[in-house]
C-alpha positions in Angstrom: 5.9 -0.2 14.7 6.0 -0.7 11.0 2.3 0.5 10.8 3.4 3.9 12.0 5.5 4.2 8.9 2.7 3.1 6.6 0.4 5.8 8.0 2.9 8.6 7.3 6.5 8.0 6.4 7.5 11.7 6.9 6.9 11.8 10.7 10.1 12.1 12.7 11.2 9.3 15.1 10.9 11.5 18.0 7.2 12.1 17.3 6.6 8.3 16.6 8.3 7.5 19.8 6.1 9.9 21.7 3.0 8.5 20.2 4.1 4.9 21.3 5.2 6.2 24.8 8.9 5.0 24.3 12.0 6.9 24.2 13.5 8.1 20.9 16.6 5.9 21.2 14.3 2.9 21.7 12.5 3.9 18.7 15.6 4.2 16.6 16.5 0.7 17.8 13.2 -0.8 16.8 13.4 1.0 13.4 16.9 -0.4 12.7 16.0 -3.9 13.8 12.8 -3.9 11.8 14.6 -2.6 8.7 17.2 -5.4 9.0 14.5 -8.0 9.4 12.7 -6.9 6.2 15.8 -6.1 4.3 14.9 -2.4 3.9 17.6 0.3 3.8 15.2 3.3 3.5 11.8 4.3 4.9 10.6 4.2 1.5 11.3 0.5 1.2 9.7 -0.2 4.6 6.6 1.5 3.6 6.5 -0.5 0.3 6.8 -3.7 2.4 4.1 -2.7 4.8 
């Protein structure tokens, strides 16, 4: 999931979810959990981590 942010951080969660064949709410949950795991508060920090 984090790789989708490294590719292009400006893509909306809805488009990321569609590309991964999951729902938008599921995508948001994955994003929030991943950000918490790596200690990122913003997409920019997550991309830097990736």
